C-alpha positions as CSV (number, residue, x, y, z in Angstrom):
1,M,-23.5,11.8,-7.4
2,I,-26.7,12.3,-5.3
3,K,-28.8,10.6,-8.0
4,S,-26.4,7.7,-8.0
5,L,-26.7,7.3,-4.2
6,I,-30.5,7.4,-4.4
7,R,-30.4,4.8,-7.2
8,T,-28.0,2.6,-5.1
9,F,-30.4,2.7,-2.1
10,H,-33.3,2.0,-4.3
11,N,-31.6,-1.1,-5.8
12,L,-30.6,-2.3,-2.3
13,K,-34.2,-1.9,-1.2
14,K,-35.4,-3.7,-4.3
15,H,-33.0,-6.6,-3.8
16,K,-33.2,-6.6,0.0
17,F,-33.8,-10.3,0.3
18,L,-30.9,-11.2,-1.9
19,F,-28.6,-8.8,-0.1
20,E,-29.5,-10.2,3.3
21,E,-29.1,-13.8,2.2
22,L,-25.6,-12.9,0.7
23,V,-24.6,-11.4,4.0
24,K,-25.8,-14.4,6.0
25,R,-24.1,-16.8,3.6
26,D,-20.8,-14.9,3.6
27,F,-20.8,-14.8,7.4
28,K,-21.5,-18.5,7.7
29,L,-19.0,-19.5,5.1
30,K,-16.2,-17.5,6.8
31,Y,-16.5,-19.6,10.0
32,K,-17.7,-22.9,8.5
33,R,-16.2,-26.0,10.1
34,T,-14.2,-23.9,12.6
35,I,-14.2,-24.8,16.3
36,L,-14.1,-21.2,17.6
37,G,-16.4,-19.7,14.9
38,M,-16.9,-16.0,15.5
39,G,-14.3,-16.1,18.1
40,W,-11.7,-15.9,15.4
41,S,-12.8,-12.3,14.7
42,I,-11.5,-11.5,18.1
43,L,-8.7,-14.0,18.4
44,S,-7.0,-13.3,15.1
45,P,-6.2,-9.5,15.7
46,L,-5.3,-10.4,19.3
47,L,-2.7,-13.0,18.2
48,T,-1.3,-10.5,15.7
49,L,-1.1,-7.9,18.4
50,L,0.7,-10.4,20.7
51,V,3.3,-11.3,18.1
52,L,4.0,-7.7,17.1
53,N,4.1,-6.6,20.7
54,L,6.6,-9.3,21.6
55,V,8.8,-8.5,18.5
56,F,8.8,-4.7,18.5
57,S,8.1,-3.6,22.1
58,H,11.8,-3.9,22.9
59,Y,12.7,-1.5,20.1
60,F,9.8,0.9,20.1
61,G,7.9,0.3,23.3
62,R,10.0,2.6,25.4
63,S,9.8,5.6,23.1
64,I,6.0,5.3,22.4
65,K,3.5,5.9,25.2
66,H,0.8,3.2,25.7
67,F,2.6,1.1,23.1
68,T,0.1,-1.8,23.3
69,I,-2.9,0.5,22.5
70,Y,-0.8,2.4,19.9
71,L,-0.1,-1.0,18.2
72,F,-3.7,-2.2,18.6
73,C,-5.1,0.9,16.8
74,G,-2.9,0.1,13.8
75,V,-3.6,-3.6,13.8
76,I,-7.4,-3.4,13.9
77,L,-7.7,-0.7,11.3
78,F,-5.2,-2.3,8.9
79,N,-6.8,-5.8,9.4
80,F,-10.2,-4.3,8.7
81,F,-8.8,-2.6,5.5
82,K,-7.1,-5.9,4.4
83,E,-10.1,-8.1,5.1
84,S,-12.6,-5.8,3.5
85,T,-10.7,-5.1,0.3
86,T,-9.5,-8.7,-0.2
87,A,-13.1,-10.0,0.2
88,G,-14.3,-7.2,-2.2
89,M,-11.7,-8.2,-4.7
90,N,-13.0,-11.7,-4.9
91,S,-16.7,-10.8,-4.6
92,L,-17.5,-10.9,-8.4
93,M,-15.4,-14.1,-9.1
94,A,-17.0,-15.9,-6.2
95,N,-20.5,-15.0,-7.2
96,S,-20.2,-15.3,-11.0
97,K,-22.7,-18.1,-11.2
98,I,-25.3,-16.1,-9.3
99,F,-25.2,-12.8,-11.1
100,S,-25.0,-14.5,-14.5
101,K,-28.5,-15.8,-13.8
102,I,-30.0,-13.0,-11.8
103,N,-30.5,-9.5,-13.0
104,A,-29.1,-7.6,-10.0
105,P,-26.5,-4.9,-9.6
106,K,-23.1,-6.4,-9.2
107,Y,-22.0,-4.1,-6.5
108,I,-24.5,-5.8,-4.2
109,F,-22.2,-8.8,-4.0
110,L,-19.3,-6.5,-3.1
111,L,-21.3,-4.7,-0.4
112,S,-22.4,-7.9,1.2
113,R,-18.7,-8.8,1.7
114,N,-18.1,-5.4,3.2
115,V,-21.0,-5.8,5.7
116,T,-19.4,-9.0,6.9
117,A,-16.1,-7.3,7.4
118,V,-17.8,-4.4,9.3
119,I,-19.4,-6.9,11.6
120,N,-16.0,-8.5,12.3
121,F,-14.5,-5.1,12.9
122,A,-17.2,-4.2,15.3
123,L,-16.6,-7.3,17.4
124,T,-12.9,-6.4,17.5
125,M,-13.6,-2.9,18.6
126,C,-15.4,-4.2,21.7
127,V,-12.2,-5.9,22.7
128,F,-10.2,-2.8,21.9
129,F,-12.3,-0.6,24.2
130,A,-11.8,-3.2,26.9
131,F,-8.0,-2.8,26.5
132,V,-8.4,1.0,26.7
133,L,-10.4,0.8,29.9
134,F,-7.7,-1.3,31.6
135,E,-4.8,0.8,30.3
136,P,-3.4,3.0,33.1
137,N,-3.6,6.8,32.6
138,L,-5.8,6.5,29.5
139,A,-9.5,7.3,29.6
140,I,-12.4,7.2,27.2
141,T,-13.6,10.7,26.6
142,W,-16.4,12.4,24.7
143,K,-14.1,12.9,21.8
144,Y,-14.4,9.2,21.0
145,I,-17.6,10.0,19.1
146,F,-15.2,11.4,16.4
147,L,-13.8,7.9,15.9
148,L,-16.8,7.5,13.6
149,V,-15.1,9.8,11.1
150,P,-12.1,7.6,10.3
151,I,-14.2,4.5,10.6
152,F,-16.8,5.8,8.1
153,C,-14.2,7.1,5.7
154,L,-12.3,3.8,5.9
155,I,-15.5,1.9,5.1
156,V,-16.2,4.1,2.0
157,F,-12.5,3.8,1.0
158,N,-12.7,0.0,1.3
159,V,-15.8,-0.2,-0.9
160,G,-14.0,1.9,-3.5
161,V,-10.8,-0.1,-3.4
162,G,-12.9,-3.3,-3.5
163,M,-14.8,-2.1,-6.6
164,I,-11.5,-1.3,-8.4
165,L,-9.8,-4.6,-7.4
166,S,-12.9,-6.8,-8.2
167,A,-13.1,-5.3,-11.7
168,M,-9.3,-5.7,-12.2
169,N,-9.4,-9.3,-10.9
170,I,-11.9,-10.3,-13.6
171,F,-9.7,-9.0,-16.5
172,F,-6.3,-9.8,-14.9
173,R,-6.3,-12.9,-12.6
174,D,-2.8,-11.9,-11.4
175,T,-4.4,-9.1,-9.4
176,S,-5.0,-11.3,-6.3
177,Y,-1.3,-12.3,-6.1
178,L,0.0,-8.8,-6.7
179,Y,-2.4,-7.4,-4.1
180,G,-1.1,-9.8,-1.4
181,I,2.4,-8.3,-1.9
182,L,1.0,-4.8,-2.0
183,T,-0.8,-5.2,1.3
184,M,2.4,-6.5,3.0
185,L,4.3,-3.4,1.7
186,L,1.4,-1.1,2.8
187,M,1.5,-2.6,6.3
188,Y,5.1,-1.5,6.7
189,M,4.3,2.0,5.3
190,S,1.4,2.5,7.7
191,A,3.5,3.0,10.9
192,I,1.7,0.2,12.7
193,F,4.5,-0.8,15.1
194,Y,6.7,2.3,14.9
195,S,6.3,6.1,15.0
196,I,7.0,8.3,12.1
197,D,9.1,10.4,14.5
198,I,12.0,8.1,13.7
199,V,11.8,9.1,10.0
200,P,13.8,12.2,8.8
201,E,11.6,15.3,8.8
202,G,11.6,15.6,5.0
203,Y,10.1,12.2,4.5
204,K,7.2,12.4,7.1
205,T,4.8,14.0,4.7
206,M,5.1,11.0,2.4
207,F,3.2,8.9,5.0
208,Y,0.1,11.1,4.3
209,L,0.1,9.8,0.7
210,N,-1.0,6.5,2.3
211,P,-4.8,6.7,3.0
212,V,-4.6,3.8,5.6
213,Y,-2.0,5.7,7.6
214,C,-4.2,8.8,7.6
215,Y,-7.1,6.9,9.1
216,I,-4.8,5.2,11.7
217,H,-3.3,8.5,12.6
218,Y,-6.8,10.1,13.1
219,F,-7.8,7.1,15.3
220,R,-4.6,7.4,17.4
221,S,-5.0,11.1,17.9
222,I,-8.4,10.6,19.5
223,V,-7.5,7.5,21.6
224,L,-4.0,8.4,22.8
225,D,-3.9,12.2,22.7
226,A,-7.6,13.0,23.2
227,A,-7.1,15.6,20.4
228,L,-8.9,16.2,17.1
229,P,-6.6,16.2,14.0
230,S,-6.4,19.4,11.9
231,L,-9.1,20.4,9.5
232,N,-6.8,19.6,6.6
233,H,-6.5,16.1,7.9
234,H,-10.3,15.8,7.9
235,F,-10.4,17.0,4.3
236,L,-7.6,14.5,3.4
237,C,-9.4,11.6,4.9
238,A,-12.7,12.5,3.2
239,F,-10.9,13.1,-0.2
240,Y,-9.3,9.6,-0.2
241,A,-12.7,8.0,0.6
242,I,-14.7,10.0,-1.9
243,F,-12.1,9.8,-4.7
244,T,-11.6,6.1,-4.4
245,L,-15.4,5.4,-4.3
246,L,-16.0,7.5,-7.4
247,A,-13.1,5.8,-9.2
248,G,-14.6,2.4,-8.4
249,A,-18.1,3.5,-9.4
250,V,-16.8,4.8,-12.8
251,M,-14.9,1.6,-13.4
252,Y,-18.0,-0.5,-12.6
253,K,-20.2,1.6,-14.9
254,R,-17.7,1.6,-17.7
255,Y,-16.9,-2.2,-17.7
256,N,-20.1,-3.6,-16.2
257,Y,-21.3,-5.1,-19.5
258,K,-18.0,-6.8,-20.1
259,F,-17.8,-8.7,-16.8
260,A,-19.9,-11.7,-17.9
261,Y,-17.7,-12.3,-21.0
262,Y,-14.6,-13.0,-18.9
263,F,-15.9,-15.8,-16.7
């Protein structure tokens, strides 16, 4: 695994110019011919937050402390996951004309899409911290440094999922349609606008089978409770990230030579 990481960094350094140009292109294309441009990175999750807050605050707002921040944590992390994995899924198809002519590792195209998603996520996080600062009886503590743990694990997890989906999308074009349905189902299973306390005790553990919920729960523990999750929760977050990345890497390595024949 260490050798693979070293090889990956070497390839990124070797194709640094291509990688930088892909990131610039993806970022420009995302906001091409839009009036607000990068403002949509901030406005989109805020509008989602507003809608969910209006719909669900009456039902869950009274039982969940700092409901707006609770909701915001779920919205920004899930949106980051959805944007990153969806872009990753389409990365090979969108760049097929380029990598069929240039001898470059195909994961570079996927990583460039993920960098764009990370930039958008970082912009949203700035707004999130502003919300926290103005939230009564909620303060930013030194434990916020541990937010890097779920964020880093989620980035790795997104790359792994993107690798799996992008490979599947080449062989099975139905993947993009099915994934849209799956992400909608996953949103309702991630406890974004409700607490798992309303779920019977015997079913609560099932939520931890959802990696996205695990990262959201970690994030909320730091922000809302100023408490670090258990050591087992740390291992679970790391396991999902590493396992998914390895699964995606194996899939790329095994089917890499077949990709060009399916375009």
